[in-house]
C-alpha beads as a LAMMPS data file, in Angstrom:
LAMMPS data file: protein, C-alpha beads

105 atoms
104 bonds

1 atom types
1 bond types

-500.0 500.0 xlo xhi
-500.0 500.0 ylo yhi
-500.0 500.0 zlo zhi

Masses

1 110.0

Atoms # bond

1 1 1 -479.193 212.170 412.488
2 1 1 -478.540 208.743 413.979
3 1 1 -477.048 210.250 417.139
4 1 1 -480.054 212.573 417.494
5 1 1 -482.368 209.550 417.486
6 1 1 -480.109 207.733 419.922
7 1 1 -480.044 210.791 422.173
8 1 1 -483.849 210.752 422.297
9 1 1 -483.743 207.063 423.192
10 1 1 -481.249 207.711 425.990
11 1 1 -483.759 209.984 427.689
12 1 1 -486.190 207.052 427.771
13 1 1 -483.350 204.990 429.174
14 1 1 -483.386 207.120 432.347
15 1 1 -486.740 205.581 433.331
16 1 1 -485.451 202.059 432.707
17 1 1 -482.292 202.732 434.699
18 1 1 -484.320 204.123 437.582
19 1 1 -486.280 200.868 437.670
20 1 1 -483.058 198.816 437.552
21 1 1 -481.642 200.896 440.399
22 1 1 -484.724 200.185 442.516
23 1 1 -484.504 196.461 441.750
24 1 1 -480.849 196.412 442.725
25 1 1 -481.640 198.154 446.008
26 1 1 -484.175 195.440 446.761
27 1 1 -481.321 192.929 446.422
28 1 1 -479.368 194.530 449.276
29 1 1 -477.296 196.906 447.167
30 1 1 -477.090 200.340 448.734
31 1 1 -478.409 203.522 447.130
32 1 1 -474.922 204.939 446.769
33 1 1 -473.683 201.791 444.992
34 1 1 -476.330 202.017 442.257
35 1 1 -475.684 205.668 441.432
36 1 1 -473.116 204.652 438.827
37 1 1 -476.020 203.649 436.547
38 1 1 -477.508 207.150 436.503
39 1 1 -474.048 208.622 436.010
40 1 1 -473.498 206.238 433.087
41 1 1 -476.688 207.471 431.371
42 1 1 -475.592 211.080 431.990
43 1 1 -472.242 210.356 430.353
44 1 1 -473.943 208.517 427.495
45 1 1 -476.136 211.542 426.745
46 1 1 -473.108 213.845 426.831
47 1 1 -471.240 211.554 424.452
48 1 1 -474.145 211.423 422.005
49 1 1 -474.464 215.222 422.018
50 1 1 -470.712 215.636 421.541
51 1 1 -470.653 213.212 418.629
52 1 1 -473.624 214.925 417.037
53 1 1 -471.795 218.253 416.880
54 1 1 -468.299 216.986 416.115
55 1 1 -469.413 215.552 412.770
56 1 1 -470.356 219.044 411.624
57 1 1 -467.039 220.371 412.910
58 1 1 -465.118 217.615 411.123
59 1 1 -466.806 218.437 407.827
60 1 1 -465.166 221.876 407.814
61 1 1 -461.685 220.807 408.951
62 1 1 -458.761 220.983 406.575
63 1 1 -457.328 217.585 405.772
64 1 1 -454.074 217.361 407.744
65 1 1 -452.489 215.381 410.587
66 1 1 -454.510 217.181 413.245
67 1 1 -457.784 216.408 411.487
68 1 1 -456.773 212.733 411.267
69 1 1 -456.067 212.671 415.008
70 1 1 -459.412 214.358 415.643
71 1 1 -461.236 211.806 413.486
72 1 1 -459.485 208.928 415.273
73 1 1 -460.495 210.361 418.648
74 1 1 -464.018 210.786 417.340
75 1 1 -464.087 207.116 416.272
76 1 1 -462.799 206.065 419.709
77 1 1 -465.559 208.086 421.382
78 1 1 -468.166 206.534 419.113
79 1 1 -466.961 203.004 419.928
80 1 1 -466.900 203.695 423.669
81 1 1 -470.375 205.227 423.443
82 1 1 -471.775 202.138 421.746
83 1 1 -470.159 199.835 424.322
84 1 1 -471.610 201.873 427.191
85 1 1 -475.011 201.895 425.520
86 1 1 -474.848 198.106 425.206
87 1 1 -474.065 197.739 428.905
88 1 1 -477.022 199.888 429.873
89 1 1 -479.487 198.131 427.585
90 1 1 -478.826 194.599 428.808
91 1 1 -480.240 192.960 431.903
92 1 1 -478.084 193.268 434.970
93 1 1 -477.486 190.137 436.985
94 1 1 -475.435 189.905 440.154
95 1 1 -472.587 188.322 438.173
96 1 1 -472.425 191.031 435.519
97 1 1 -472.735 193.865 438.041
98 1 1 -469.024 193.850 438.867
99 1 1 -468.137 193.798 435.157
100 1 1 -470.352 196.797 434.478
101 1 1 -469.003 198.728 437.456
102 1 1 -465.448 198.067 436.345
103 1 1 -466.112 199.086 432.751
104 1 1 -467.997 202.293 433.510
105 1 1 -465.463 203.820 435.871

Bonds

1 1 1 2
2 1 2 3
3 1 3 4
4 1 4 5
5 1 5 6
6 1 6 7
7 1 7 8
8 1 8 9
9 1 9 10
10 1 10 11
11 1 11 12
12 1 12 13
13 1 13 14
14 1 14 15
15 1 15 16
16 1 16 17
17 1 17 18
18 1 18 19
19 1 19 20
20 1 20 21
21 1 21 22
22 1 22 23
23 1 23 24
24 1 24 25
25 1 25 26
26 1 26 27
27 1 27 28
28 1 28 29
29 1 29 30
30 1 30 31
31 1 31 32
32 1 32 33
33 1 33 34
34 1 34 35
35 1 35 36
36 1 36 37
37 1 37 38
38 1 38 39
39 1 39 40
40 1 40 41
41 1 41 42
42 1 42 43
43 1 43 44
44 1 44 45
45 1 45 46
46 1 46 47
47 1 47 48
48 1 48 49
49 1 49 50
50 1 50 51
51 1 51 52
52 1 52 53
53 1 53 54
54 1 54 55
55 1 55 56
56 1 56 57
57 1 57 58
58 1 58 59
59 1 59 60
60 1 60 61
61 1 61 62
62 1 62 63
63 1 63 64
64 1 64 65
65 1 65 66
66 1 66 67
67 1 67 68
68 1 68 69
69 1 69 70
70 1 70 71
71 1 71 72
72 1 72 73
73 1 73 74
74 1 74 75
75 1 75 76
76 1 76 77
77 1 77 78
78 1 78 79
79 1 79 80
80 1 80 81
81 1 81 82
82 1 82 83
83 1 83 84
84 1 84 85
85 1 85 86
86 1 86 87
87 1 87 88
88 1 88 89
89 1 89 90
90 1 90 91
91 1 91 92
92 1 92 93
93 1 93 94
94 1 94 95
95 1 95 96
96 1 96 97
97 1 97 98
98 1 98 99
99 1 99 100
100 1 100 101
101 1 101 102
102 1 102 103
103 1 103 104
104 1 104 105
């Protein structure tokens, strides 16, 4: 249920990212250079949807080595999703722009 709520929030994030993209363009950053922000929100929404459905899948898995690997991958995806979400929610300064670009590629 938590990922469903987060997924709804991510759709609101599109409007905020659009505003950030416009602000960045006003600071002499080209349109093509700010597209990574929209792509990051797209990926974030895909990750949230994937996590939402993999928990149901995991519930029905037999407990074996493959299920443990799956659960570890699921945990890695959840951690990466939260990190990406944190990047998108914070204010972007010129200094942190390079960090964000590097981390989202």
